[in-house]
KOLSE-209708 format. One record per residue (C-alpha): residue number from 1; residue in one letter; chain; x, z, y. Coordinates in Angstrom, 1 decimal. Each point is the difference from the previous one (the first is absolute). Example, Ala and Ser with C-alpha at 12.3 -4.5 7.8 and 13.67 -1.06 7.14 Angstrom:
residues 2
[1 "A" "A" [12.3 7.8 -4.5]]
[2 "S" "A" [1.4 -0.7 3.4]]
//
This chain:
residues 451
[1 "M" "A" [12.3 -9.7 -24.3]]
[2 "L" "A" [-0.9 2.9 3.1]]
[3 "L" "A" [0.8 -1.9 3.1]]
[4 "V" "A" [-2.5 -2.8 -1.9]]
[5 "A" "A" [-2.4 2.9 -0.4]]
[6 "A" "A" [0.2 0.9 3.8]]
[7 "G" "A" [0.1 -4.1 0.9]]
[8 "V" "A" [-3.1 -0.5 -1.8]]
[9 "A" "A" [-2.1 3.6 1.2]]
[10 "A" "A" [1.3 -0.8 3.4]]
[11 "L" "A" [-1.4 -3.7 0.2]]
[12 "G" "A" [-3.9 1.3 -1.5]]
[13 "F" "A" [0.3 2.7 3.1]]
[14 "F" "A" [1.1 -3.1 2.2]]
[15 "A" "A" [-2.7 -1.8 -1.8]]
[16 "A" "A" [-2.7 2.6 0.3]]
[17 "L" "A" [0.5 0.7 3.5]]
[18 "E" "A" [0.2 -4.0 0.8]]
[19 "F" "A" [-3.7 -0.5 -1.2]]
[20 "A" "A" [-1.5 3.2 1.8]]
[21 "A" "A" [1.2 -1.0 3.0]]
[22 "R" "A" [-1.4 -3.8 -0.6]]
[23 "H" "A" [-3.4 2.1 -0.8]]
[24 "Y" "A" [0.1 1.4 3.4]]
[25 "G" "A" [0.9 -3.5 1.5]]
[26 "L" "A" [3.9 0.7 1.1]]
[27 "P" "A" [2.7 -1.2 -1.0]]
[28 "G" "A" [1.8 1.9 -2.8]]
[29 "P" "A" [3.9 1.3 -0.5]]
[30 "V" "A" [1.0 -2.9 -1.7]]
[31 "S" "A" [-1.5 -3.1 1.4]]
[32 "T" "A" [1.9 1.7 3.6]]
[33 "Q" "A" [2.8 0.3 -2.0]]
[34 "V" "A" [0.1 -3.5 -0.9]]
[35 "R" "A" [-0.7 -1.9 3.2]]
[36 "E" "A" [3.2 2.1 1.3]]
[37 "L" "A" [2.6 -2.6 -2.0]]
[38 "V" "A" [-1.3 -2.7 2.5]]
[39 "A" "A" [-1.9 2.1 2.9]]
[40 "A" "A" [1.4 1.8 2.4]]
[41 "P" "A" [0.0 3.4 -1.5]]
[42 "K" "A" [-1.5 3.4 1.6]]
[43 "S" "A" [2.9 1.7 -0.4]]
[44 "G" "A" [3.1 -1.4 -0.1]]
[45 "A" "A" [2.6 2.8 0.4]]
[46 "L" "A" [-1.9 1.5 -3.0]]
[47 "L" "A" [0.9 -3.0 -2.2]]
[48 "Y" "A" [3.5 0.0 0.7]]
[49 "A" "A" [0.2 3.8 -0.5]]
[50 "A" "A" [-1.5 -0.8 -3.1]]
[51 "M" "A" [2.8 -2.2 -0.7]]
[52 "A" "A" [2.8 2.2 1.1]]
[53 "L" "A" [-1.9 2.3 -3.1]]
[54 "M" "A" [0.4 -2.3 -2.5]]
[55 "M" "A" [3.9 -1.2 1.0]]
[56 "V" "A" [1.4 3.8 -0.4]]
[57 "V" "A" [0.1 -1.7 -3.9]]
[58 "L" "A" [1.9 -2.9 1.0]]
[59 "T" "A" [3.9 -0.1 0.4]]
[60 "W" "A" [1.2 -1.2 4.2]]
[61 "R" "A" [0.5 -3.2 -0.5]]
[62 "Q" "A" [-3.7 -0.8 -1.4]]
[63 "R" "A" [-0.8 2.4 2.2]]
[64 "F" "A" [1.2 -2.0 3.0]]
[65 "L" "A" [-1.7 -3.3 -1.7]]
[66 "A" "A" [-3.4 1.1 -0.2]]
[67 "A" "A" [-0.2 1.4 3.4]]
[68 "G" "A" [1.7 -3.9 0.8]]
[69 "A" "A" [-2.7 -1.7 -1.7]]
[70 "A" "A" [-3.1 2.4 1.6]]
[71 "I" "A" [1.2 -0.5 3.1]]
[72 "G" "A" [0.5 -3.9 -0.6]]
[73 "I" "A" [-3.3 0.2 -1.5]]
[74 "D" "A" [-1.7 1.6 2.8]]
[75 "L" "A" [1.4 -2.7 2.6]]
[76 "V" "A" [-1.3 -3.0 -1.7]]
[77 "L" "A" [-3.3 1.4 -0.3]]
[78 "S" "A" [-0.5 1.5 3.9]]
[79 "L" "A" [1.6 -3.6 1.0]]
[80 "V" "A" [-3.0 -1.5 -2.4]]
[81 "R" "A" [-2.6 2.5 1.5]]
[82 "R" "A" [0.9 -0.9 3.3]]
[83 "L" "A" [-0.3 -3.7 -0.5]]
[84 "A" "A" [-3.2 0.2 -1.8]]
[85 "Q" "A" [-0.9 2.1 3.1]]
[86 "A" "A" [-0.8 3.0 -1.7]]
[87 "G" "A" [1.8 2.3 1.8]]
[88 "P" "A" [1.6 3.6 -0.4]]
[89 "S" "A" [-3.0 1.3 1.5]]
[90 "D" "A" [-1.9 0.4 -3.5]]
[91 "G" "A" [2.4 2.7 -1.1]]
[92 "H" "A" [3.8 0.0 0.1]]
[93 "P" "A" [3.0 -2.9 0.0]]
[94 "F" "A" [2.0 1.4 -2.6]]
[95 "G" "A" [-0.9 1.9 -3.5]]
[96 "N" "A" [-0.5 -3.1 -2.5]]
[97 "G" "A" [3.6 -0.1 -0.4]]
[98 "A" "A" [0.3 3.5 -1.6]]
[99 "L" "A" [-3.4 -0.9 -2.4]]
[100 "W" "A" [1.2 -3.0 -1.3]]
[101 "V" "A" [3.8 1.6 -0.7]]
[102 "L" "A" [-2.1 2.7 -2.0]]
[103 "L" "A" [-1.9 -1.8 -1.7]]
[104 "G" "A" [2.9 -2.9 -1.2]]
[105 "C" "A" [2.7 3.4 -1.2]]
[106 "A" "A" [-3.5 0.3 -2.0]]
[107 "V" "A" [0.4 -3.4 -1.9]]
[108 "I" "A" [3.8 0.2 0.0]]
[109 "A" "A" [-0.9 3.5 -1.9]]
[110 "V" "A" [-1.8 -1.9 -2.6]]
[111 "T" "A" [2.0 -2.9 -0.2]]
[112 "R" "A" [3.3 0.6 0.3]]
[113 "R" "A" [0.5 3.9 -0.6]]
[114 "T" "A" [0.0 1.9 -3.1]]
[115 "G" "A" [0.1 3.9 -1.0]]
[116 "Q" "A" [0.8 2.4 1.9]]
[117 "E" "A" [0.6 -2.4 2.6]]
[118 "R" "A" [-3.4 -1.2 -0.1]]
[119 "V" "A" [-1.4 3.4 0.0]]
[120 "L" "A" [1.7 0.9 3.2]]
[121 "L" "A" [-0.9 -3.1 1.8]]
[122 "L" "A" [-3.9 0.0 -0.7]]
[123 "K" "A" [0.4 3.9 1.1]]
[124 "G" "A" [1.5 -1.0 3.2]]
[125 "V" "A" [-2.7 -2.7 0.7]]
[126 "G" "A" [-2.7 1.7 -1.3]]
[127 "L" "A" [0.8 3.5 2.6]]
[128 "G" "A" [-0.2 -3.1 2.8]]
[129 "L" "A" [-2.9 -1.5 -1.0]]
[130 "L" "A" [-1.9 3.3 -0.4]]
[131 "L" "A" [1.0 1.2 3.4]]
[132 "V" "A" [-1.9 -3.1 1.3]]
[133 "A" "A" [-3.1 -0.3 -2.6]]
[134 "G" "A" [0.1 3.8 1.1]]
[135 "R" "A" [-0.5 -0.9 4.1]]
[136 "K" "A" [-2.2 -2.7 -0.9]]
[137 "T" "A" [-2.3 1.7 -2.5]]
[138 "G" "A" [-0.1 3.0 2.6]]
[139 "D" "A" [-1.2 -2.4 2.8]]
[140 "T" "A" [-3.0 -1.6 -2.9]]
[141 "W" "A" [-1.2 3.6 -1.0]]
[142 "L" "A" [-0.2 1.1 3.5]]
[143 "L" "A" [-1.8 -2.6 1.2]]
[144 "I" "A" [-2.4 1.0 -3.4]]
[145 "T" "A" [-0.5 3.8 1.0]]
[146 "S" "A" [-1.3 -2.0 3.6]]
[147 "K" "A" [-2.7 -1.9 -2.1]]
[148 "A" "A" [-0.7 2.7 -3.0]]
[149 "R" "A" [-0.6 3.4 2.5]]
[150 "P" "A" [-2.1 -0.7 2.8]]
[151 "V" "A" [-0.3 3.8 0.4]]
[152 "V" "A" [2.8 1.5 1.2]]
[153 "L" "A" [0.7 4.1 0.6]]
[154 "D" "A" [1.9 0.3 2.9]]
[155 "Q" "A" [-2.3 2.5 1.8]]
[156 "Y" "A" [0.9 2.0 -3.0]]
[157 "V" "A" [4.2 0.1 0.5]]
[158 "A" "A" [-0.3 -0.5 4.6]]
[159 "T" "A" [-2.0 3.2 -1.2]]
[160 "A" "A" [2.3 1.9 -1.9]]
[161 "D" "A" [2.8 -1.2 2.2]]
[162 "H" "A" [-1.0 2.2 2.5]]
[163 "A" "A" [1.5 2.6 -2.2]]
[164 "L" "A" [3.6 -1.7 0.8]]
[165 "G" "A" [-0.3 0.1 4.1]]
[166 "N" "A" [-1.8 -3.6 -0.7]]
[167 "P" "A" [3.8 -1.8 0.3]]
[168 "S" "A" [-1.1 -3.6 0.0]]
[169 "W" "A" [-1.5 0.0 3.7]]
[170 "L" "A" [3.0 2.4 1.6]]
[171 "A" "A" [2.4 -2.7 -1.7]]
[172 "G" "A" [-2.1 -3.4 0.7]]
[173 "R" "A" [-0.1 1.7 3.3]]
[174 "L" "A" [4.1 0.5 0.6]]
[175 "L" "A" [0.8 -3.8 -1.6]]
[176 "T" "A" [-3.0 -1.2 2.1]]
[177 "A" "A" [2.8 1.8 2.6]]
[178 "T" "A" [2.9 -1.3 -0.5]]
[179 "G" "A" [-1.0 -4.0 0.3]]
[180 "P" "A" [1.4 -3.1 -1.6]]
[181 "I" "A" [3.2 2.1 -0.7]]
[182 "G" "A" [-1.2 2.4 -2.4]]
[183 "F" "A" [-3.0 -2.4 -1.5]]
[184 "N" "A" [3.0 -2.7 -1.0]]
[185 "L" "A" [2.1 2.5 -1.3]]
[186 "L" "A" [-2.8 0.8 -2.5]]
[187 "D" "A" [-1.3 -2.6 -0.2]]
[188 "V" "A" [3.1 -1.6 -2.0]]
[189 "V" "A" [0.9 3.5 -1.4]]
[190 "Y" "A" [-3.9 0.3 -1.8]]
[191 "G" "A" [0.1 -4.1 -0.9]]
[192 "Q" "A" [3.6 -0.3 -2.1]]
[193 "L" "A" [-0.5 3.1 -1.7]]
[194 "A" "A" [0.5 -1.6 -3.1]]
[195 "V" "A" [3.4 -1.8 0.9]]
[196 "A" "A" [1.1 3.4 0.9]]
[197 "A" "A" [-0.8 1.1 -3.4]]
[198 "V" "A" [2.2 -2.8 -1.4]]
[199 "I" "A" [3.0 0.8 2.2]]
[200 "V" "A" [0.0 3.6 -2.0]]
[201 "A" "A" [-0.8 -1.9 -3.3]]
[202 "L" "A" [3.1 -2.4 0.1]]
[203 "Y" "A" [2.1 3.3 0.9]]
[204 "Q" "A" [-1.4 1.9 -3.5]]
[205 "L" "A" [0.2 -3.8 -1.3]]
[206 "R" "A" [3.4 -0.8 1.0]]
[207 "D" "A" [2.1 -0.2 -3.1]]
[208 "V" "A" [-2.9 -0.9 -2.4]]
[209 "S" "A" [2.4 -3.6 0.0]]
[210 "V" "A" [3.2 2.3 -1.1]]
[211 "R" "A" [-1.9 2.2 -3.1]]
[212 "R" "A" [-2.3 -2.7 -0.6]]
[213 "R" "A" [-2.7 2.4 -0.6]]
[214 "F" "A" [-2.6 1.4 3.2]]
[215 "P" "A" [-0.6 3.4 0.5]]
[216 "G" "A" [-2.8 2.2 -1.7]]
[217 "H" "A" [-1.3 0.3 3.2]]
[218 "H" "A" [0.2 -0.9 3.6]]
[219 "L" "A" [-2.1 -0.7 3.2]]
[220 "V" "A" [-1.9 -3.1 -1.5]]
[221 "R" "A" [-1.7 2.0 -2.8]]
[222 "T" "A" [-1.4 1.9 2.3]]
[223 "F" "A" [-1.6 -2.1 2.8]]
[224 "L" "A" [-1.4 -2.1 -2.8]]
[225 "A" "A" [-1.9 2.9 -1.4]]
[226 "I" "A" [-0.8 1.0 2.9]]
[227 "G" "A" [-1.5 -3.0 1.0]]
[228 "L" "A" [-1.3 -0.4 -3.4]]
[229 "L" "A" [-2.2 3.3 0.1]]
[230 "G" "A" [-0.5 1.0 3.6]]
[231 "P" "A" [-3.3 -3.2 0.8]]
[232 "A" "A" [-1.4 1.6 -2.7]]
[233 "V" "A" [-0.7 3.4 1.9]]
[234 "Y" "A" [-1.0 -2.5 2.6]]
[235 "M" "A" [-3.0 -1.2 -2.1]]
[236 "I" "A" [-1.1 4.0 -0.1]]
[237 "F" "A" [0.6 1.2 3.2]]
[238 "P" "A" [-0.1 -3.2 2.5]]
[239 "V" "A" [0.7 0.6 3.1]]
[240 "V" "A" [0.7 -2.4 3.3]]
[241 "G" "A" [1.9 2.0 2.2]]
[242 "P" "A" [-0.4 1.3 3.0]]
[243 "I" "A" [0.9 -3.1 2.8]]
[244 "F" "A" [-2.7 -2.0 -2.2]]
[245 "A" "A" [-3.0 3.3 -0.5]]
[246 "Y" "A" [0.6 1.4 3.1]]
[247 "G" "A" [1.6 -2.7 2.4]]
[248 "D" "A" [-0.1 -3.5 1.2]]
[249 "G" "A" [2.5 -1.1 -2.7]]
[250 "P" "A" [2.8 -1.7 0.7]]
[251 "A" "A" [-1.2 -1.3 3.6]]
[252 "H" "A" [1.4 3.4 0.5]]
[253 "W" "A" [3.0 -1.5 0.2]]
[254 "A" "A" [-0.2 -3.5 1.5]]
[255 "T" "A" [1.5 1.4 3.2]]
[256 "V" "A" [3.1 1.7 -1.4]]
[257 "S" "A" [0.9 -3.0 -2.3]]
[258 "L" "A" [-1.0 -2.8 -1.5]]
[259 "W" "A" [-2.1 1.1 -3.3]]
[260 "A" "A" [-0.1 -2.7 -3.3]]
[261 "D" "A" [-2.4 -0.1 -3.3]]
[262 "T" "A" [-1.8 2.7 1.7]]
[263 "P" "A" [-2.8 0.5 -2.7]]
[264 "S" "A" [-2.6 1.3 2.3]]
[265 "S" "A" [-1.2 0.4 3.6]]
[266 "G" "A" [-1.5 3.7 -0.5]]
[267 "S" "A" [-4.2 -1.0 0.6]]
[268 "W" "A" [-0.5 1.8 -2.8]]
[269 "A" "A" [1.5 3.1 1.3]]
[270 "V" "A" [-2.5 2.8 0.6]]
[271 "A" "A" [1.4 1.0 3.2]]
[272 "H" "A" [3.0 -1.5 2.1]]
[273 "L" "A" [1.8 3.4 0.2]]
[274 "W" "A" [3.5 -0.8 -0.9]]
[275 "P" "A" [2.7 1.5 0.5]]
[276 "Q" "A" [-1.3 1.8 3.2]]
[277 "T" "A" [-2.7 2.4 -0.8]]
[278 "P" "A" [-0.4 1.5 -3.9]]
[279 "P" "A" [-3.5 -0.2 -1.6]]
[280 "P" "A" [-1.4 3.5 0.4]]
[281 "P" "A" [-0.5 1.1 -3.4]]
[282 "A" "A" [-3.3 -0.9 -1.7]]
[283 "V" "A" [-1.9 -0.3 -3.5]]
[284 "P" "A" [2.1 -3.0 -1.3]]
[285 "H" "A" [-1.7 -3.0 -1.3]]
[286 "P" "A" [0.8 -2.6 -2.0]]
[287 "M" "A" [-0.6 -3.2 2.6]]
[288 "P" "A" [0.5 -3.9 -0.8]]
[289 "Y" "A" [2.5 -2.3 1.6]]
[290 "D" "A" [0.8 -3.2 -0.3]]
[291 "A" "A" [1.3 -2.4 -3.0]]
[292 "V" "A" [3.4 -1.0 1.7]]
[293 "T" "A" [1.3 3.3 0.4]]
[294 "P" "A" [2.0 1.4 -2.5]]
[295 "R" "A" [-0.1 3.7 -1.8]]
[296 "N" "A" [3.4 0.7 -0.3]]
[297 "C" "A" [0.7 3.6 1.7]]
[298 "M" "A" [-0.7 2.4 -2.4]]
[299 "P" "A" [2.7 1.0 -1.2]]
[300 "S" "A" [2.3 -1.5 2.7]]
[301 "L" "A" [2.4 -2.3 -2.4]]
[302 "H" "A" [2.2 -0.8 3.2]]
[303 "T" "A" [0.8 3.9 -0.2]]
[304 "A" "A" [0.3 -0.2 -4.1]]
[305 "W" "A" [2.2 -2.6 0.8]]
[306 "A" "A" [2.2 0.6 2.8]]
[307 "T" "A" [0.1 3.7 -2.0]]
[308 "A" "A" [1.3 -1.8 -3.3]]
[309 "L" "A" [2.4 -1.6 2.2]]
[310 "F" "A" [1.3 3.2 2.0]]
[311 "L" "A" [0.8 1.6 -3.2]]
[312 "H" "A" [1.5 -3.1 -2.2]]
[313 "S" "A" [2.5 -0.2 3.4]]
[314 "R" "A" [1.4 3.7 -0.4]]
[315 "T" "A" [2.4 -1.4 -2.9]]
[316 "G" "A" [1.3 -2.2 2.5]]
[317 "P" "A" [2.7 -0.1 2.4]]
[318 "R" "A" [-0.3 1.7 3.6]]
[319 "A" "A" [-1.6 -3.3 1.7]]
[320 "L" "A" [-2.5 -0.8 -2.7]]
[321 "R" "A" [-0.9 4.1 0.0]]
[322 "H" "A" [-1.0 -0.5 4.1]]
[323 "A" "A" [-1.6 -3.3 -0.8]]
[324 "G" "A" [-2.4 1.5 -2.6]]
[325 "T" "A" [-0.5 3.0 2.4]]
[326 "F" "A" [-0.7 -2.3 3.3]]
[327 "W" "A" [-2.5 -2.3 -2.6]]
[328 "L" "A" [-1.8 2.9 -1.3]]
[329 "L" "A" [-0.1 1.7 3.8]]
[330 "A" "A" [-1.3 -3.5 1.6]]
[331 "T" "A" [-2.7 -1.3 -2.4]]
[332 "L" "A" [-1.4 3.7 0.3]]
[333 "A" "A" [0.3 -0.5 3.3]]
[334 "A" "A" [-1.4 -3.3 -0.2]]
[335 "T" "A" [-3.1 0.3 -2.9]]
[336 "L" "A" [-1.3 3.1 2.8]]
[337 "G" "A" [0.8 -2.3 3.1]]
[338 "F" "A" [-1.5 -2.6 -0.8]]
[339 "G" "A" [-3.6 1.7 -1.1]]
[340 "Y" "A" [0.6 -1.5 -3.3]]
[341 "H" "A" [-0.5 3.2 -1.6]]
[342 "Y" "A" [-1.1 3.3 0.4]]
[343 "G" "A" [2.7 3.7 -0.6]]
[344 "V" "A" [-1.6 1.0 -3.1]]
[345 "D" "A" [0.9 -3.4 -1.7]]
[346 "L" "A" [3.7 0.6 0.5]]
[347 "L" "A" [-0.1 3.3 -1.3]]
[348 "A" "A" [-2.4 -2.1 -2.9]]
[349 "G" "A" [3.0 -2.4 -0.5]]
[350 "V" "A" [3.1 2.2 0.3]]
[351 "V" "A" [-1.5 1.7 -3.0]]
[352 "F" "A" [-0.7 -3.3 -1.6]]
[353 "A" "A" [3.4 -1.5 0.7]]
[354 "L" "A" [1.9 3.1 -1.8]]
[355 "T" "A" [-2.5 0.2 -2.7]]
[356 "V" "A" [0.7 -3.2 -1.4]]
[357 "E" "A" [3.4 0.2 0.7]]
[358 "A" "A" [-0.1 2.9 -2.2]]
[359 "A" "A" [-1.4 -1.6 -2.4]]
[360 "L" "A" [2.3 -3.2 -0.1]]
[361 "R" "A" [2.8 2.6 -0.1]]
[362 "A" "A" [-1.5 1.6 -3.1]]
[363 "Y" "A" [-0.5 -2.5 -1.5]]
[364 "D" "A" [3.6 -1.5 0.4]]
[365 "R" "A" [1.2 3.4 -1.6]]
[366 "G" "A" [-2.3 1.0 -2.2]]
[367 "W" "A" [-3.7 2.3 0.2]]
[368 "D" "A" [1.6 3.5 0.8]]
[369 "R" "A" [-1.8 2.5 1.0]]
[370 "A" "A" [1.3 0.4 3.6]]
[371 "G" "A" [-1.0 -3.4 0.2]]
[372 "I" "A" [-3.8 0.9 -1.8]]
[373 "R" "A" [-0.2 2.3 2.7]]
[374 "L" "A" [1.1 -1.6 3.1]]
[375 "V" "A" [-1.9 -3.1 -0.6]]
[376 "G" "A" [-3.2 1.9 -1.2]]
[377 "H" "A" [0.4 2.2 3.0]]
[378 "G" "A" [0.3 -3.0 2.6]]
[379 "A" "A" [-3.3 -1.4 -1.6]]
[380 "A" "A" [-1.6 2.9 0.2]]
[381 "V" "A" [0.5 -0.1 3.8]]
[382 "F" "A" [-0.4 -2.9 0.4]]
[383 "T" "A" [-4.0 0.2 -1.4]]
[384 "A" "A" [-0.5 3.1 1.7]]
[385 "L" "A" [0.9 -1.8 3.8]]
[386 "L" "A" [-2.5 -3.2 -1.1]]
[387 "L" "A" [-2.8 2.7 -1.0]]
[388 "S" "A" [0.8 2.7 2.8]]
[389 "Y" "A" [0.0 -3.8 2.3]]
[390 "R" "A" [-3.8 -0.9 -1.4]]
[391 "Y" "A" [-1.5 3.5 -0.3]]
[392 "L" "A" [1.7 2.1 2.4]]
[393 "P" "A" [0.2 -1.9 2.9]]
[394 "L" "A" [-2.4 2.4 2.3]]
[395 "R" "A" [1.2 2.9 -0.6]]
[396 "M" "A" [4.1 -1.0 -0.2]]
[397 "A" "A" [-1.0 -1.1 3.4]]
[398 "E" "A" [-1.6 3.2 1.3]]
[399 "H" "A" [2.8 2.3 -1.2]]
[400 "P" "A" [3.2 -2.3 0.9]]
[401 "W" "A" [2.1 3.1 0.5]]
[402 "L" "A" [-0.7 0.5 -3.9]]
[403 "A" "A" [-0.3 -3.2 -1.8]]
[404 "G" "A" [2.8 -1.6 2.3]]
[405 "P" "A" [2.7 2.0 -1.5]]
[406 "L" "A" [-1.6 0.3 -3.8]]
[407 "L" "A" [0.3 -4.3 0.4]]
[408 "V" "A" [3.7 0.2 1.5]]
[409 "L" "A" [0.8 3.1 -2.7]]
[410 "A" "A" [-2.2 -2.1 -3.0]]
[411 "A" "A" [2.8 -2.9 0.5]]
[412 "T" "A" [3.2 2.4 0.3]]
[413 "S" "A" [-0.6 0.6 -3.0]]
[414 "V" "A" [0.3 -2.7 -1.4]]
[415 "I" "A" [3.2 -1.1 1.8]]
[416 "Y" "A" [1.7 3.4 -1.0]]
[417 "H" "A" [-0.9 -0.2 -3.7]]
[418 "Y" "A" [0.9 -3.7 0.3]]
[419 "L" "A" [3.7 0.7 1.6]]
[420 "R" "A" [0.1 3.5 -2.3]]
[421 "T" "A" [0.2 -2.0 -3.1]]
[422 "T" "A" [2.1 -3.3 0.7]]
[423 "K" "A" [2.6 2.5 1.5]]
[424 "L" "A" [-0.1 1.8 -3.4]]
[425 "R" "A" [0.2 -3.4 -1.9]]
[426 "N" "A" [2.6 -0.8 2.7]]
[427 "P" "A" [2.2 2.9 0.3]]
[428 "G" "A" [3.1 -2.3 1.1]]
[429 "T" "A" [0.6 -3.3 1.8]]
[430 "P" "A" [0.2 -3.0 -2.3]]
[431 "P" "A" [3.8 -1.3 -0.4]]
[432 "P" "A" [1.4 -2.6 2.2]]
[433 "H" "A" [1.1 -2.3 -2.9]]
[434 "P" "A" [-1.8 -1.7 -2.9]]
[435 "P" "A" [0.5 2.2 -3.4]]
[436 "Y" "A" [2.6 -0.8 -2.2]]
[437 "A" "A" [-1.4 -1.9 -2.3]]
[438 "V" "A" [-1.8 -1.9 2.5]]
[439 "T" "A" [3.6 -1.9 1.0]]
[440 "H" "A" [2.0 0.7 -2.7]]
[441 "G" "A" [-2.4 0.3 -3.6]]
[442 "T" "A" [-0.2 2.4 -1.6]]
[443 "P" "A" [2.6 3.0 0.5]]
[444 "P" "A" [2.1 1.0 -2.9]]
[445 "L" "A" [-0.4 3.0 -2.4]]
[446 "S" "A" [3.1 1.5 1.5]]
[447 "W" "A" [1.9 -0.9 3.2]]
[448 "P" "A" [4.2 -0.6 -0.4]]
[449 "G" "A" [2.1 2.6 0.0]]
[450 "G" "A" [-2.4 2.1 -1.4]]
[451 "A" "A" [-2.4 1.0 3.0]]
//
């Protein structure tokens, strides 16, 4: 009943978003996903990552069959599109097979499975489809923000960014100096964040097929929660980013590397200053912008997702921990260096991620006093950051040596509170093997030999 209720709620949400997108003359998440059953998908790697998440509930034999079926379907559809002269230029040449396998496993769960086996397979399919639907929902929501919020608040954020020393301008100059090597490396890191998250999630869910149940908390839950809650702030605090508001848009990178899917040319910029010259502090005003560029800067959800990935990779082996650290640092460098975010966006993104993660952990363990205090602290700091960016940016720019450390201190207080709370809850390391009850059933009341 709980799965049915969750499914009905999800369908209602997607239907509402579909109608909202149609109202603005845009394709909705449902129609774009249905189209990718045959058409070349926008992100084939994401579809295969979603199928990999689903396969954590399968046996190894079933995994090989599912992967083989997906690859075979992709080869057939790719050949058909090539003969029809659709070509791979419309999207990725692979990925449809993974989506077909996901839907096929859902049909098998309903028609061929019963009891706990059906529930487990449906949970696996739902997890994979939620990852795909979350991506489509996010893309649609970003388009809606560009239509529904014609005025942006970049001047406020850029003025407040003087308190941190305008890090986006510095990172933009450094990345430009690295040329194609630095650009292409960070472009891969920035674009494949979801795939990196799936790798961490697969490690966390590696024992699901043995234990026949999902753990209470894992990275996918945090990713989906951040993606669901974060875009709502975009509507409250619409910001397009320095490369659009103060630069010439993606045309800046045309001499470095080919840029795909560019939403704007930067012709609506208040001035062409990024990344050479930071804008001087002045009284900020709301400014109109085009109806194409997403208002997706405040907070930086890429920073929030990378922070969540870093936190969840801490429980893995050394290689996974190093990968999580690299992805976090590279994502921070990319968000600033590409001109997509201001420095204050990143502070808000870190606080936002820790607050969401703390709330999910508290929900999983039970709402105790420490969890409530941590979530309240994070929410209060996040709200204070947004209010200061909106109503005190000029004061912050005029007193950077006071405002900058205060901003960093506020974010650091949430980090410290989170680390302290999680350390108190987890004083030791988790056991390396499943509990006895998982592998052998309920243990006897007294052990053999009277021990």
